[in-house]
N, C-alpha and C positions, 0 to 999 in steps of 0.2 A: 072855360074850368077855373075852380078857385082851388088854390095851394096853401095848405097851412102852413104857418111859418115855424110852426113843430116841427113837419117834416122836411121841410127846407130844411131848418138847423141840423136835424137830425141826418140829413143825407151830407152835408156839408163835413160834420166828424167823422161820418163812416169816412167819406172822401181822405179826410188825411189822415185816418187809420190804414189805408189802403197805402198811401204814401210813404208812411212809417214800416211798410213793410206786414202788416197783420193781414190775416187772411179775413175778408168779408164777404157775408154771401147779401149782394142787392138785390135779388132775383126776386119781382113782384109779379103774381098770378093774377094782380085786380085789371082792371081794364082803362085804358084813357091814353094819354099822350106823358103824364107822369109814370107811369107803368112804362112805356118804350124807353123814355129816357134813364129809369134806374136799371132795367135790363140790358141798354146799351152802356152803360159806365160799365157795368158788370162785366161784361164779354171784353170793356178794354182793360180792364183790374186783370183779368184773365190772360190777355195778349203781354200785356207788363211782365206780370208774375214768370209767364213761358221765356220771355226774352231776358228774362234777369239770371233764371234759371239755366238759359242754353250758356249766357256771358260766364257764368260759374263755372260752366264744365270745361267751355273752351279754356277759361284762366287755369283749371286746375290740370289742363292736358298740355297746355303752354309749359307750366312750371315743371311737370314730369319730363316732357320732352328734351326741354333746356338740361334738367338733371342729367338724362341720360347723354347728351351731347357732350356734358362735360365729363361726363365719365370715362367714355368712347377716346375724348383727346386727351384728355389727364392721364391715361394709361401708358400709350407711347410716346408721350413728351416726357414724363417722370424717367420712363425706360433709357430715353436718347440723351437727355438731361447727368444720369449715371455714367453712360458710357463716354461722354464727351467730358466727365470731370475725370475719368481714368484713363484718357488717351495718352496726355503729358507724360505719367511715369510708366505704361504698358511698354510690356517687349514689343517689338515691331511686330511679330506674328499677332497678338492682340490688337495694335492699332488698327491692321489691315480688316480683322474680324468688325470691333468694334466701328468702324468706318461704313462698312457694308452695310451693319445691321442698322447703323443709321440712316443711311441711305434709302433701304426698305421702307422703314419708319415715315420717312418722308414723303415716299411715293404712295405710301397704305393711305396716312392724314392726309395727303393731297386729294384721294381718290373721296374719300369720306366727306371733307369740305364740299367738294364738286355735289357728289350726290345728295346732299342736305340741305344745297341751296337750291338744286333742281326739285325736291321732294317740297320747297318750301312756296315754291314756285305753282306747283301743280295745285297745293291745299288751296291756294290764295284764289286760283283761279286766273292764273296770269299767264296763262299760256293758251294760244290761239293754236291749235293743230290746222297744218296747213294738208289737205286730203288730196291725193291722187292716184292715179292708178302706176303701180310699181311692181317690177317683178320679183320674186322671194329672193332670188339668188344673188339680186344685187344688194338687198338688204342684210343679205349673211353675211357678204362680202364687207360692206360700211360697220359691222357689230363687229369685224374679229380683226379690224385693223389695230386698236389699241390692245388685242389680246396677241399678235404675234409673239413677242418675249416670251409671255407666262406661256405659250404653249410649246414655243420652242425650247426652254427652260425644261419644261415637264417630259418633252420628246413625245408629243400627245399630234396626232392627227384627226383631220375634223373633216370627216366623210359628209360631201353635202349634195343632195338630191332634191334639188330645187329647181321647176319650172312652171312655179303657180303666180299670175298676176292677182295683186289685192290691192285692194282701195285704203291705202292709212297716210300718216304723214310719215315722210322717210326719216329724217332724223331723229324725231323721237321714237319711232318704233325701232329703229338701229338700235337707238340707246337703249332700249328693252331688251331687244334680244341679246345685245353686248353682257348684259346681266346675266342674261338665265345661261349663257355659253362659260360664262365667267364661272357662275357656280356648278355647272358640270365639268369644269376643268378642273377645281378645286376637291369634287369626289369623284374624280375618274384616277386611276393609278398611274402613274410615271410610264411612259410610252402605249397607252390605253387611247381608246378611239373614243371618238364625240360624234355621234349620228346626226343631221339636220335633214329631216324633211318638209316636204309641203304638200299641199292638195286644196281640195277644196270640195265640200257636198253643199247639200240645198241648203243648209244652216248659213254656213260662214266657210270662208277660206283657213286656213289654218299655216302655223311654221311649229312643228315639233323639233324639239333638242333633247336627246338621250344620250345619259353618261354610261359609261364600263363600271358603275361602281357598285356596290353592294345592293342598292334602292333604297327606299323611305319608308317606315313602318307606316300603317295609316294614322295609328294616333298621333304621329308626328306630323302630318301632313298639314293641318288646320293653325298652326303653329307657324307655320315656314314664312307666311306672308304679315305676320304680327314684325312692327317697329322694335329692332333691336336685342328681339326674342328667337327671331326664328332662323339665325345663323346654327348651322349643324358642327361647325368649326370653331374651334378655340380662340381662331385667329380671325376671325368672322367678324361683321359688325349688326348685320342682323338689318340690314338697309339695302341692300342690290333687288330681293327679291320683292321687297313689299313699292320699291320705285318702277320695276318693270310692272307689277300688277296695277299702280296708279295710272301707269303713262299707257297701259291697253284700257282701261276703263273710262278712262279721257275719251277717246276714242268709238267709244262704244263696242268694248272689246272685252277679251277678259282672259285670265291663265286659269289651264287645268293640268292635274299633276295627277300620273301615275306612276305610284310609289315603286313598280316593277318588285324584285327581290327574285329568291332562288334563279339566282345566275343570272338575271334581268337586271339593268341599271334602271335609273330612272329617268321618266320623261316629262318635259313641261313643253304643255303644246299652246302656243300662243293663237287666239282665236279671235278672228275678223269677220265678226258680224254683218251678213248683207242688209 
């Protein structure tokens, strides 16, 4: 098959335009190997454009995430720096108050940095879940360990009714459950109860965490798992629930929400699909 020099020159020019980012349609409805070549180049150009677009979206997402992280860290840092500057000249009672607030701020920042690092690992696919059979009550006890002081400070009780065997990653599932229980504690009153139950149905095993708050309206549920947006508290970061959801979905699971209301607290159900 003979190919005209002018056609080769035109194809070369079109390829250079594609390299420069221009949108060029190389599809050819004629017959022969020349048509196959042009159509393959067109397909390759589309794949390249899709990859460039994906990289652009990822770059924008990364910039937005970094801006959010910067904001989340800057606010408590600024507050602690102000209190540190005032410590020397403050009366003893204020010094004690400022010191306590700085400790609280450092604890919350430590949790935020740890959560962000875990989220980054999940996003990068750097987590290999070690799946095995484990009892739900063991997961609950593991999840409660880092929350003991918080629960005692708020005089809250956790009622546990869990005897279900689940197939999951022990460490990461306990991390997800801990974030869910922490969220329940934040929205339960002092002296309130948090109910943790488990069960099994034909589709999945599950653990539910129900707080004793006022519930969540349906129009707010959709935003609960958006990073840096879903916190219902002005002291929250909006990262705990998204982290829990990412962990569950990484194990082929999910998190479902029952908003409650009318005297019933909100329930978060961790689902482990069979």
